[in-house]
Backbone as ProteinMPNN parsed JSONL, in Angstrom:
{"seq_chain_A": "MKARELALGGLFTAFSLLIPLTFGPYLRILVGPFSATLASHVPLFLAALVSPMAAATVGAASAFGFLVTTTPVIAARALSHIVVGFTAAVVVKNGKPLYSALLVALPVHAILEALVVVPFGFDLYNVGVVVGVGTALHHLMDSAIALGIVKVLGLERLTAWARYE", "coords_chain_A": {"N_chain_A": [[17.708, 11.109, -2.619], [16.997, 11.138, -6.045], [15.993, 13.756, -8.354], [13.931, 12.888, -10.029], [12.892, 10.665, -8.653], [11.997, 11.977, -6.377], [10.024, 13.684, -7.44], [8.166, 11.83, -8.593], [7.63, 10.318, -6.31], [6.437, 12.305, -4.755], [4.125, 12.811, -6.271], [2.781, 10.303, -6.086], [2.511, 10.258, -3.338], [0.743, 12.371, -2.939], [-1.545, 11.265, -4.169], [-1.921, 9.118, -2.412], [-2.768, 10.411, -0.163], [-5.008, 11.742, -1.104], [-6.897, 9.734, -1.692], [-7.916, 8.516, 0.852], [-8.762, 10.929, 2.067], [-10.548, 12.215, 0.312], [-12.001, 10.352, -1.306], [-12.504, 8.265, 0.411], [-14.976, 7.872, 1.976], [-16.658, 6.96, -0.052], [-15.454, 4.796, -1.243], [-15.014, 2.958, 0.724], [-15.238, -0.168, 2.337], [-16.921, -1.928, 4.773], [-16.62, -4.583, 6.985], [-17.588, -5.994, 9.675], [-15.113, -5.737, 12.117], [-13.286, -5.076, 10.245], [-12.056, -2.969, 7.677], [-11.866, -1.731, 4.354], [-10.521, 0.352, 1.965], [-11.142, 0.775, -1.23], [-8.698, 0.807, -3.748], [-6.848, 2.138, -2.21], [-4.249, 1.203, -1.83], [-3.038, 1.442, -4.244], [-1.424, 3.79, -5.062], [0.782, 3.289, -3.408], [1.7, 0.802, -4.355], [2.399, 1.515, -6.958], [4.426, 3.311, -6.384], [6.388, 1.579, -5.626], [7.702, 1.012, -7.918], [9.354, 3.148, -8.219], [11.257, 3.735, -6.037], [12.646, 2.284, -3.007], [12.656, 4.179, -0.884], [10.839, 6.112, -1.798], [8.506, 4.551, -1.885], [8.21, 3.873, 0.838], [7.767, 6.417, 1.888], [5.336, 7.099, 0.665], [3.763, 5.16, 1.882], [3.825, 6.095, 4.553], [2.493, 8.538, 4.246], [-0.005, 7.612, 3.489], [-0.82, 6.404, 5.885], [-1.055, 8.701, 7.467], [-3.156, 10.009, 6.119], [-5.258, 8.223, 6.634], [-5.307, 8.423, 9.404], [-6.317, 10.979, 9.785], [-8.885, 10.729, 8.753], [-10.189, 8.396, 9.685], [-10.519, 5.783, 12.146], [-8.255, 5.256, 14.981], [-7.405, 2.579, 14.916], [-7.566, 1.797, 12.217], [-5.772, 3.638, 11.138], [-3.444, 2.798, 12.429], [-3.174, 0.263, 11.289], [-2.673, 1.111, 8.705], [-0.125, 2.125, 8.974], [1.494, -0.024, 8.542], [1.879, 0.003, 5.862], [4.191, 1.313, 5.233], [6.267, -0.555, 5.572], [5.352, -2.539, 3.84], [5.326, -1.27, 1.289], [8.06, -0.621, 1.081], [9.166, -3.197, 1.093], [8.095, -4.318, -1.3], [9.251, -2.558, -3.148], [11.988, -3.064, -2.831], [12.114, -5.66, -3.828], [11.414, -5.161, -6.5], [13.552, -3.514, -7.144], [15.559, -5.377, -7.13], [15.311, -6.523, -9.566], [13.009, -7.969, -10.174], [9.712, -8.41, -11.597], [6.851, -6.176, -11.125], [4.484, -7.573, -10.429], [5.487, -9.856, -9.169], [6.77, -8.696, -6.994], [4.568, -7.667, -5.631], [3.263, -9.994, -4.914], [5.155, -11.091, -3.159], [5.047, -9.149, -1.175], [2.476, -9.491, -0.211], [1.941, -11.528, 1.944], [3.431, -10.281, 3.958], [2.068, -7.878, 4.265], [-0.557, -8.761, 5.048], [0.005, -10.155, 7.442], [1.278, -8.187, 9.04], [-0.788, -6.223, 9.272], [-2.688, -7.732, 10.624], [-1.334, -8.308, 13.03], [-1.042, -5.75, 14.07], [-3.57, -5.044, 15.038], [-3.92, -6.548, 17.326], [-3.182, -5.379, 19.924], [-5.415, -3.78, 20.254], [-7.431, -5.294, 21.243], [-8.788, -7.237, 19.735], [-10.22, -10.444, 19.042], [-8.891, -13.77, 18.334], [-10.075, -14.835, 15.989], [-11.041, -12.514, 14.675], [-8.626, -11.179, 14.329], [-6.989, -12.96, 12.782], [-8.641, -14.128, 10.681], [-10.644, -12.217, 9.83], [-9.262, -9.67, 9.683], [-6.622, -10.401, 8.759], [-7.064, -12.212, 6.486], [-8.882, -10.613, 5.143], [-7.297, -8.348, 4.58], [-5.435, -9.552, 2.855], [-7.087, -10.2, 0.662], [-7.931, -7.623, -0.045], [-5.449, -6.536, -0.725], [-4.879, -8.084, -3.001], [-6.943, -7.217, -4.742], [-6.333, -4.456, -5.039], [-3.796, -4.768, -6.087], [-4.372, -5.84, -8.601], [-5.635, -3.632, -9.765], [-3.495, -1.768, -9.736], [-1.604, -3.115, -11.354], [-3.029, -3.176, -13.733], [-3.133, -0.421, -14.324], [-0.397, 0.07, -14.659], [0.088, -1.492, -16.915], [-1.665, -0.372, -18.89], [-0.79, 2.309, -19.013], [1.886, 1.98, -19.498], [3.856, 2.019, -17.474], [6.063, 0.592, -16.633], [8.537, 1.588, -17.088], [9.081, 3.349, -15.057], [10.875, 2.591, -13.158], [13.385, 3.828, -11.485], [16.114, 3.192, -10.954], [16.832, 1.563, -13.056], [17.17, 3.253, -15.143], [19.075, 5.137, -14.327], [21.27, 3.947, -13.09]], "CA_chain_A": [[16.786, 10.799, -3.688], [17.158, 11.907, -7.269], [14.853, 14.632, -8.624], [12.847, 12.096, -10.617], [12.298, 9.895, -7.558], [11.295, 12.926, -5.521], [8.808, 14.129, -8.139], [7.21, 10.722, -8.667], [7.231, 10.024, -4.939], [5.49, 13.357, -4.356], [2.865, 12.569, -6.983], [2.114, 9.153, -5.479], [2.157, 10.659, -1.979], [-0.491, 13.157, -3.059], [-2.646, 10.331, -4.411], [-2.166, 8.303, -1.221], [-3.535, 11.269, 0.744], [-6.283, 12.084, -1.745], [-7.854, 8.617, -1.641], [-8.707, 8.487, 2.098], [-9.34, 12.225, 2.419], [-11.624, 12.622, -0.588], [-12.817, 9.25, -1.811], [-12.674, 7.253, 1.44], [-16.367, 7.53, 2.298], [-17.334, 6.334, -1.188], [-14.755, 3.571, -1.636], [-14.759, 2.148, 1.916], [-16.038, -1.369, 2.563], [-16.829, -2.315, 6.174], [-17.062, -5.943, 7.314], [-17.279, -6.159, 11.093], [-14.014, -4.864, 12.546], [-12.38, -4.854, 9.115], [-12.446, -1.995, 6.654], [-10.971, -1.653, 3.201], [-10.825, 1.446, 1.051], [-10.737, 0.316, -2.555], [-7.651, 1.556, -4.452], [-5.965, 2.881, -1.302], [-2.873, 0.718, -1.94], [-2.539, 1.614, -5.611], [-0.25, 4.675, -5.106], [1.878, 2.588, -2.738], [2.216, -0.225, -5.258], [3.066, 2.199, -8.074], [5.664, 3.894, -5.85], [7.396, 0.514, -5.566], [8.453, 1.094, -9.174], [10.23, 4.318, -8.177], [12.375, 3.418, -5.14], [12.205, 1.91, -1.659], [12.391, 5.375, -0.08], [9.58, 6.698, -2.277], [7.411, 3.674, -1.46], [8.036, 4.034, 2.281], [7.178, 7.739, 2.098], [3.934, 6.999, 0.274], [3.118, 4.405, 2.957], [3.661, 6.988, 5.702], [1.445, 9.505, 3.902], [-1.26, 6.873, 3.543], [-1.173, 6.277, 7.302], [-1.511, 10.017, 7.92], [-4.473, 10.236, 5.534], [-6.24, 7.426, 7.371], [-5.39, 8.96, 10.762], [-7.172, 12.164, 9.731], [-10.254, 10.443, 8.314], [-10.801, 7.191, 10.236], [-10.221, 5.452, 13.541], [-6.844, 4.939, 15.251], [-7.112, 1.2, 14.524], [-7.323, 1.795, 10.766], [-4.52, 4.371, 10.924], [-2.346, 1.92, 12.876], [-3.013, -0.74, 10.231], [-2.077, 1.776, 7.544], [1.316, 2.296, 9.215], [2.202, -1.175, 7.969], [2.139, 0.28, 4.454], [5.6, 1.724, 5.102], [7.055, -1.786, 5.396], [4.845, -3.232, 2.645], [5.847, -0.567, 0.119], [9.508, -0.794, 1.059], [9.424, -4.589, 0.71], [7.805, -4.473, -2.732], [10.231, -1.779, -3.914], [13.269, -3.775, -2.8], [11.991, -6.787, -4.761], [11.492, -4.581, -7.848], [14.93, -3.034, -7.334], [16.389, -6.556, -7.39], [15.091, -6.982, -10.93], [11.783, -8.748, -10.347], [8.581, -7.596, -12.065], [5.976, -5.665, -10.082], [3.547, -8.588, -9.933], [6.224, -10.698, -8.215], [6.978, -7.895, -5.784], [3.298, -7.571, -4.913], [3.017, -11.313, -4.304], [6.061, -11.208, -2.009], [4.576, -8.217, -0.15], [1.145, -9.862, 0.271], [1.913, -12.067, 3.31], [3.96, -9.256, 4.866], [0.96, -6.952, 4.459], [-1.625, -9.402, 5.812], [0.477, -10.478, 8.797], [1.49, -6.946, 9.793], [-2.071, -5.603, 9.62], [-3.321, -8.576, 11.638], [-0.62, -8.121, 14.297], [-1.253, -4.387, 14.566], [-4.847, -4.908, 15.742], [-3.909, -7.341, 18.562], [-3.271, -4.542, 21.132], [-6.714, -3.115, 20.34], [-8.368, -6.19, 21.889], [-9.514, -8.128, 18.836], [-10.011, -11.865, 19.311], [-8.083, -14.481, 17.337], [-10.82, -14.935, 14.732], [-11.041, -11.204, 14.019], [-7.25, -10.861, 13.946], [-6.485, -13.824, 11.713], [-9.519, -14.34, 9.54], [-11.279, -11.003, 9.322], [-8.264, -8.66, 9.287], [-5.556, -11.014, 7.966], [-7.567, -12.654, 5.18], [-9.465, -9.425, 4.498], [-6.183, -7.559, 4.038], [-4.885, -10.277, 1.699], [-8.022, -10.014, -0.463], [-7.838, -6.21, -0.441], [-4.144, -6.415, -1.386], [-5.015, -8.661, -4.349], [-7.788, -6.329, -5.565], [-5.569, -3.251, -5.368], [-2.702, -5.197, -6.973], [-4.937, -5.952, -9.95], [-5.831, -2.262, -10.258], [-2.173, -1.182, -9.986], [-1.006, -3.777, -12.524], [-3.771, -2.692, -14.891], [-2.658, 0.943, -14.61], [0.968, -0.064, -15.184], [-0.006, -2.036, -18.272], [-2.326, 0.582, -19.787], [0.017, 3.523, -19.162], [3.275, 1.646, -19.787], [4.655, 2.573, -16.381], [7.197, -0.249, -16.266], [9.741, 2.415, -17.231], [9.259, 4.218, -13.895], [11.948, 2.096, -12.306], [14.429, 4.868, -11.559], [17.473, 2.648, -10.965], [17.103, 0.978, -14.369], [17.535, 4.341, -16.043], [20.166, 5.983, -13.851], [22.414, 3.238, -12.522]], "C_chain_A": [[17.078, 11.697, -4.883], [15.881, 12.729, -7.519], [13.663, 13.851, -9.18], [12.127, 11.275, -9.546], [11.467, 10.797, -6.659], [9.982, 13.375, -6.156], [7.757, 13.025, -8.202], [6.725, 10.321, -7.275], [6.226, 11.035, -4.423], [4.129, 13.176, -5.005], [2.094, 11.413, -6.345], [1.725, 9.428, -4.029], [0.861, 11.465, -1.99], [-1.695, 12.255, -3.301], [-2.96, 9.504, -3.165], [-2.905, 9.105, -0.147], [-4.933, 11.549, 0.193], [-7.322, 10.972, -1.596], [-8.596, 8.575, -0.307], [-9.394, 9.814, 2.414], [-10.563, 12.585, 1.575], [-12.567, 11.488, -0.945], [-13.13, 8.184, -0.769], [-14.12, 6.89, 1.744], [-17.091, 6.78, 1.174], [-16.724, 4.986, -1.561], [-14.532, 2.604, -0.471], [-15.761, 1.002, 2.021], [-15.835, -1.762, 4.027], [-17.405, -3.711, 6.354], [-16.663, -6.188, 8.761], [-16.167, -5.218, 11.507], [-13.043, -4.521, 11.411], [-12.944, -3.785, 8.196], [-11.417, -2.028, 5.545], [-11.433, -0.488, 2.339], [-10.26, 1.062, -0.306], [-9.763, 1.3, -3.189], [-6.693, 2.3, -3.52], [-4.51, 2.432, -1.368], [-2.252, 0.999, -3.307], [-1.36, 2.592, -5.675], [0.987, 4.035, -4.472], [2.526, 1.576, -3.676], [2.92, 0.401, -6.457], [4.385, 2.822, -7.619], [6.764, 2.85, -5.713], [8.222, 0.479, -6.842], [9.481, 2.222, -9.156], [11.464, 4.038, -7.326], [11.833, 2.975, -3.794], [11.869, 3.121, -0.786], [11.076, 6.033, -0.494], [8.396, 5.863, -1.806], [7.159, 3.815, 0.039], [7.385, 5.373, 2.614], [5.693, 7.733, 1.756], [3.159, 6.212, 1.337], [2.867, 5.262, 4.182], [2.551, 8.008, 5.449], [0.074, 8.847, 3.946], [-1.734, 6.736, 4.988], [-1.695, 7.603, 7.85], [-2.912, 10.313, 7.385], [-5.559, 9.465, 6.263], [-6.377, 7.891, 8.814], [-6.354, 10.141, 10.816], [-8.638, 11.794, 9.498], [-10.937, 9.26, 8.99], [-10.394, 6.997, 11.696], [-8.721, 5.196, 13.739], [-6.465, 3.509, 14.849], [-6.775, 1.139, 13.035], [-6.022, 2.524, 10.458], [-3.317, 3.527, 11.337], [-2.103, 0.824, 11.843], [-2.315, -0.124, 9.026], [-0.586, 2.044, 7.742], [2.124, 1.136, 8.639], [2.537, -0.949, 6.502], [3.572, 0.749, 4.213], [6.459, 0.498, 4.793], [6.642, -2.509, 4.115], [5.401, -2.587, 1.374], [7.347, -0.736, -0.03], [9.869, -2.195, 0.578], [9.216, -4.789, -0.788], [8.853, -3.747, -3.575], [11.598, -2.45, -3.939], [13.24, -4.956, -3.771], [12.081, -6.286, -6.206], [12.917, -4.13, -8.139], [15.883, -4.188, -7.634], [16.066, -7.215, -8.721], [13.846, -7.813, -11.173], [10.664, -7.839, -10.856], [7.659, -7.203, -10.907], [5.027, -6.736, -9.559], [4.228, -9.534, -8.944], [6.431, -9.97, -6.895], [5.699, -7.81, -4.958], [2.915, -8.901, -4.27], [3.903, -11.544, -3.082], [5.553, -10.335, -0.854], [3.237, -8.632, 0.46], [1.156, -10.476, 1.67], [2.458, -11.088, 4.349], [2.828, -8.302, 5.249], [-0.105, -7.556, 5.374], [-1.198, -9.667, 7.263], [0.668, -9.213, 9.63], [0.165, -6.308, 10.206], [-2.799, -6.418, 10.676], [-2.655, -8.362, 13.002], [-0.881, -6.75, 14.92], [-2.542, -4.27, 15.378], [-4.898, -5.693, 17.05], [-3.996, -6.448, 19.808], [-4.613, -3.836, 21.306], [-7.804, -4.053, 20.862], [-9.179, -7.09, 20.976], [-9.219, -9.585, 19.198], [-9.276, -12.519, 18.14], [-8.78, -14.59, 15.989], [-10.778, -13.609, 13.969], [-9.641, -10.795, 13.56], [-6.837, -11.646, 12.71], [-7.357, -13.881, 10.484], [-10.034, -13.02, 8.975], [-10.237, -9.995, 8.839], [-7.196, -9.275, 8.382], [-6.005, -11.413, 6.572], [-8.189, -11.48, 4.426], [-8.395, -8.549, 3.866], [-5.59, -8.234, 2.809], [-5.78, -10.101, 0.477], [-7.983, -8.576, -0.979], [-6.533, -5.953, -1.197], [-4.231, -6.936, -2.823], [-5.85, -7.771, -5.269], [-7.01, -5.087, -5.993], [-4.361, -3.575, -6.245], [-3.19, -5.284, -8.414], [-5.152, -4.572, -10.559], [-4.489, -1.64, -10.625], [-1.526, -1.797, -11.227], [-1.724, -3.38, -13.805], [-3.329, -1.295, -15.303], [-1.257, 0.897, -15.224], [0.925, -0.515, -16.638], [-0.567, -0.999, -19.256], [-1.446, 1.802, -20.052], [1.485, 3.247, -19.467], [4.235, 2.151, -18.728], [5.824, 1.702, -15.948], [8.499, 0.548, -16.295], [9.975, 3.326, -16.036], [10.439, 3.806, -13.034], [13.174, 2.984, -12.472], [15.822, 4.271, -11.68], [17.805, 2.005, -12.293], [17.609, 2.041, -15.333], [18.824, 5.035, -15.626], [21.383, 5.242, -13.311], [23.182, 2.495, -13.597]], "O_chain_A": [[17.371, 12.882, -4.725], [14.824, 12.429, -6.964], [12.516, 14.132, -8.832], [10.899, 11.201, -9.535], [10.372, 10.43, -6.233], [8.951, 13.439, -5.485], [6.588, 13.26, -7.897], [5.546, 10.021, -7.086], [5.271, 10.673, -3.735], [3.098, 13.366, -4.36], [0.895, 11.529, -6.092], [0.727, 8.897, -3.542], [-0.012, 11.261, -1.146], [-2.752, 12.458, -2.704], [-4.125, 9.217, -2.887], [-3.596, 8.524, 0.689], [-5.911, 11.586, 0.94], [-8.504, 11.253, -1.393], [-9.827, 8.596, -0.319], [-10.492, 9.822, 2.97], [-11.507, 13.194, 2.077], [-13.787, 11.643, -0.891], [-13.934, 7.288, -1.027], [-14.459, 5.707, 1.768], [-18.04, 6.042, 1.437], [-17.402, 4.132, -2.132], [-13.927, 1.547, -0.654], [-16.963, 1.181, 1.823], [-14.698, -1.914, 4.472], [-18.528, -3.992, 5.935], [-15.519, -6.55, 9.038], [-16.264, -4.013, 11.272], [-12.094, -3.761, 11.606], [-14.152, -3.709, 7.97], [-10.243, -2.318, 5.775], [-12.618, -0.373, 2.026], [-9.045, 1.031, -0.5], [-9.997, 2.508, -3.161], [-5.814, 3.021, -3.994], [-3.618, 3.197, -1.0], [-1.05, 0.806, -3.491], [-0.354, 2.255, -6.299], [2.105, 4.224, -4.951], [3.751, 1.505, -3.778], [3.929, -0.126, -6.925], [5.351, 2.858, -8.38], [7.945, 3.195, -5.687], [9.339, -0.039, -6.838], [10.384, 2.247, -9.992], [12.589, 4.094, -7.823], [10.68, 3.258, -3.469], [10.898, 3.087, -0.031], [10.295, 6.46, 0.356], [7.386, 6.416, -1.372], [6.005, 3.871, 0.464], [6.55, 5.455, 3.515], [4.885, 8.305, 2.487], [2.023, 6.56, 1.657], [1.801, 5.167, 4.792], [1.761, 8.303, 6.346], [-0.899, 9.457, 4.389], [-2.914, 6.931, 5.279], [-2.665, 7.626, 8.608], [-3.762, 10.814, 8.121], [-6.652, 9.985, 6.487], [-7.455, 7.769, 9.396], [-7.114, 10.289, 11.773], [-9.534, 12.476, 9.994], [-12.155, 9.125, 8.884], [-9.981, 7.936, 12.376], [-8.001, 4.947, 12.772], [-5.318, 3.259, 14.479], [-5.802, 0.495, 12.644], [-5.249, 2.08, 9.608], [-2.286, 3.544, 10.665], [-0.954, 0.491, 11.552], [-1.467, -0.759, 8.4], [0.144, 2.176, 6.76], [3.294, 1.296, 8.292], [3.395, -1.64, 5.953], [4.102, 0.597, 3.113], [7.274, 0.513, 3.871], [7.491, -3.03, 3.392], [5.891, -3.284, 0.486], [7.849, -0.966, -1.13], [10.769, -2.362, -0.246], [10.068, -5.365, -1.465], [9.291, -4.265, -4.602], [12.292, -2.408, -4.955], [14.226, -5.223, -4.457], [12.742, -6.905, -7.039], [13.43, -4.334, -9.239], [16.895, -4.003, -8.31], [16.497, -8.338, -8.981], [13.649, -8.313, -12.28], [10.664, -6.639, -10.581], [7.687, -7.822, -9.844], [4.788, -6.801, -8.353], [3.601, -9.966, -7.977], [6.287, -10.55, -5.819], [5.742, -7.874, -3.729], [2.309, -8.924, -3.199], [3.461, -12.121, -2.089], [5.623, -10.738, 0.307], [2.894, -8.168, 1.547], [0.43, -9.983, 2.533], [1.997, -11.071, 5.491], [2.659, -7.965, 6.421], [-0.507, -6.936, 6.358], [-1.965, -9.425, 8.194], [0.267, -9.168, 10.793], [0.006, -5.898, 11.356], [-3.464, -5.848, 11.541], [-3.343, -8.248, 14.016], [-0.934, -6.612, 16.142], [-2.604, -3.474, 16.315], [-5.842, -5.519, 17.821], [-4.814, -6.728, 20.684], [-4.916, -3.346, 22.394], [-8.971, -3.667, 20.924], [-10.179, -7.658, 21.416], [-8.108, -9.917, 19.611], [-9.07, -11.901, 17.095], [-8.136, -14.449, 14.95], [-10.511, -13.584, 12.767], [-9.487, -10.144, 12.527], [-6.392, -11.072, 11.716], [-6.875, -13.703, 9.365], [-9.877, -12.741, 7.787], [-10.319, -9.516, 7.707], [-6.897, -8.712, 7.329], [-5.4, -11.002, 5.582], [-8.038, -11.369, 3.209], [-8.564, -8.063, 2.748], [-5.276, -7.563, 1.826], [-5.283, -9.876, -0.627], [-8.001, -8.336, -2.186], [-6.522, -5.233, -2.194], [-3.721, -6.305, -3.749], [-5.509, -7.589, -6.437], [-7.024, -4.711, -7.165], [-3.947, -2.748, -7.057], [-2.499, -4.853, -9.338], [-4.88, -4.367, -11.742], [-4.349, -1.052, -11.698], [-0.965, -1.081, -12.056], [-1.093, -3.261, -14.855], [-3.168, -1.014, -16.491], [-0.972, 1.603, -16.192], [1.641, 0.019, -17.485], [0.0, -0.783, -20.327], [-1.364, 2.276, -21.186], [2.255, 4.185, -19.675], [5.31, 2.657, -19.051], [6.514, 2.04, -14.985], [9.453, 0.208, -15.596], [10.989, 4.024, -16.001], [10.946, 4.613, -12.255], [13.898, 2.899, -13.464], [16.643, 4.791, -12.436], [18.984, 1.908, -12.632], [18.392, 1.746, -16.237], [19.589, 5.478, -16.482], [22.428, 5.856, -13.096], [24.18, 1.839, -13.3]]}, "name": "protein", "num_of_chains": 1, "seq": "MKARELALGGLFTAFSLLIPLTFGPYLRILVGPFSATLASHVPLFLAALVSPMAAATVGAASAFGFLVTTTPVIAARALSHIVVGFTAAVVVKNGKPLYSALLVALPVHAILEALVVVPFGFDLYNVGVVVGVGTALHHLMDSAIALGIVKVLGLERLTAWARYE"}
C-alpha cells in the first residue's frame, strides 16, 4: 500500500471503529432479529474510493467494533463487510463511479449477511426478508449518506490509482 492509501485507510478504519463503539447505542435500529446501525457502512463505502485493500481493512475493523459492542450474530454479519468493501473498491478501480460500485455491492451485501445468520438458527423468513431485505435498505441509506459526503467534500479525487498509476 502506498502512504496515501495507508493514511486514508487508517482514517476510515478509525471511523469504522468509532461508530459502533461510541455511537452504536444511539444510531442502532432493532427490528426483531435484525439490527442496523445508521452510518456504520459509510467509512467502508468511502474506503472503496481508496483501494480494495483499504476497503477490506475497514470492513475487518468494522467487524471487530461490532464484536466488542454487540452480539456474535451482528459481528458475524459485519464480517461480510470485508467482501462488500473489496467488491465496491474493485468496481471503482475499474473506472466506475462510486454510486455504481455501491449498487453492484448491494446484492453481495444483502446475500452475504442473510447467509451468515443461517447457522445461528434463523428461519427462512428472518433470513431472507428481515435480514436480507433489511440489509439492502440499510445499504441504500448508508450509500446515500456516503454519496452525499463525497459530493459535499469533493472526495471523488480520493481514488488513489487515478493519481498514481
